[in-house]
C-alpha positions in Angstrom: 0.0 0.0 0.0 2.8 2.4 0.8 4.5 1.9 -2.6 1.2 2.6 -4.3 0.5 5.7 -2.3 4.0 7.0 -3.0 3.5 6.3 -6.7 0.2 8.1 -6.7 1.8 11.1 -4.9 4.6 11.2 -7.5 2.2 11.1 -10.4 0.0 13.8 -8.9 3.0 16.0 -8.0 4.4 15.8 -11.5 1.0 16.5 -13.1 0.4 19.5 -10.9 3.9 20.8 -11.6 3.4 20.4 -15.3 0.0 22.2 -15.1 1.4 25.1 -13.0 4.5 25.6 -15.2 2.6 25.3 -18.4 0.2 28.0 -17.2 3.1 30.2 -16.3 4.8 29.7 -19.6 1.6 30.3 -21.5 0.7 33.5 -19.6 4.1 35.1 -19.3 6.3 33.3 -21.7 8.9 32.7 -19.0 10.6 29.7 -17.6 9.8 28.1 -14.3 12.8 30.0 -12.8 11.6 33.2 -14.4 8.1 32.8 -13.0 9.6 32.0 -9.6 11.8 35.1 -9.8 8.8 37.3 -10.5 6.8 35.9 -7.6 9.7 36.1 -5.2 10.5 39.7 -6.2 6.8 40.6 -5.7 6.8 39.4 -2.1 9.4 41.9 -0.7 12.0 44.5 -1.2 14.7 44.8 -3.8 17.2 41.9 -3.9 20.7 41.4 -5.3 20.9 39.0 -8.2 22.8 36.6 -6.0 20.1 36.6 -3.3 17.3 36.3 -5.9 19.1 33.3 -7.4 19.6 31.7 -4.0 15.9 32.0 -3.3 14.9 30.3 -6.5 17.7 27.7 -6.6 20.0 29.2 -9.2 23.7 29.9 -9.3 24.8 33.5 -9.5 25.6 33.3 -13.1 22.4 31.5 -14.1 20.4 34.1 -12.0 22.2 36.9 -13.8 21.3 35.5 -17.2 17.7 35.1 -16.1 17.5 38.6 -14.8 19.0 39.9 -18.1 16.2 38.1 -19.9 13.5 39.4 -17.6 14.9 42.9 -17.8 14.8 42.8 -21.6 11.1 41.8 -21.3 10.5 44.9 -19.1 9.7 42.9 -15.9 12.9 43.9 -13.9 15.0 47.0 -13.5 18.5 47.0 -12.0 19.3 49.7 -9.4 22.8 50.5 -8.2 23.7 49.7 -4.6 27.1 49.8 -3.0 30.2 49.4 -5.0 29.6 46.9 -7.9 26.5 45.4 -6.3 23.1 46.1 -7.9 19.6 45.2 -6.8 16.8 44.1 -9.0 13.3 45.4 -8.6 10.1 44.6 -10.4 8.8 47.2 -12.8 5.0 48.0 -12.9 4.8 45.5 -15.7 6.7 42.9 -13.7 4.4 43.4 -10.7 1.4 42.9 -12.9 2.8 39.8 -14.4 3.7 38.3 -10.9 0.1 39.0 -9.9 -1.2 37.4 -13.1 1.0 34.3 -12.5 -0.3 33.9 -9.0 -3.9 34.3 -10.1 -3.5 31.7 -12.8 -1.6 29.3 -10.5 -4.4 29.7 -7.9 -7.2 29.2 -10.5 -5.6 26.0 -11.9 -5.1 24.5 -8.5 -8.5 25.5 -7.2 -10.0 23.7 -10.1 -8.4 20.5 -8.9 -9.2 21.0 -5.2 -12.9 21.5 -6.1 -13.1 17.8 -6.8 -12.9 17.3 -3.1 -15.7 17.9 -0.6 -15.2 20.7 2.0 -14.3 18.0 4.6 -11.9 16.3 2.3 -10.3 19.7 1.4 -9.8 20.4 5.1 -8.2 16.9 5.6 -6.1 17.3 2.5 -4.8 20.7 3.8 -3.7 19.1 7.0 -1.9 16.3 5.2 -0.2 18.8 2.8 0.9 20.7 5.9 2.6 17.6 7.3 4.2 16.8 4.0 5.5 20.4 3.5 6.9 20.4 7.1 8.8 17.2 6.2 9.9 18.6 2.9 11.3 21.7 4.7 13.6 19.4 6.6 15.1 18.2 3.3 15.2 21.6 1.5 16.1 23.7 4.5 14.9 27.0 3.0 11.3 28.4 3.1 12.3 30.8 0.4 13.2 28.0 -2.0 10.4 25.7 -1.1 7.8 28.5 -1.4 9.2 30.2 -4.4 5.9 30.0 -6.3 3.6 30.4 -3.3 0.8 32.9 -2.9 1.9 33.8 0.6 -1.1 35.8 1.4 -3.5 32.9 0.7 -1.3 30.5 2.7 -1.7 32.5 5.9 -5.4 33.3 5.6 -6.9 31.9 8.8 -4.0 29.5 9.3 -0.2 29.3 9.9 2.0 28.5 7.0 3.5 25.0 7.7 6.7 25.9 6.0 7.1 29.2 7.8 6.4 27.4 11.1 8.9 24.7 10.4 11.5 27.4 9.7 10.7 29.2 12.9 10.8 25.9 14.9 14.2 25.1 13.4 15.7 28.5 14.4 14.4 28.4 18.0 
């Protein structure tokens, strides 16, 4: 039974990932990393290219290439900082695209969740919280694990399980 459940989880995870990434590519014409960069940048203040790359799981050089591409599309603007360091910030167009990406992601996933009864949805949310807490132990970074999360919806009436796992780890 455990092998079957693991297999079902793997198939569902891959199908959900494919769906979310296809929607992101169709809407914004960006890669998975590009979509994640837009969402991450929309959640806070200006970041260095290196920090943005760290938060989405890219090396500094790969992050620089991605930022170049997003800057050419008008989604990012570079701003000088100290010395040679620069930060990247979303433009108005980038903010709008990040918002659109999160809306599309949410709509696609909500369509799947609607197959469950309200009671099943509540149970599923609890189970996902457990799995995400466990995944945080492996990944070790809430930023990386939640790089395409709609953080506002995650904390509506509840505590984010990944954020809680990170707080527990630090205490």
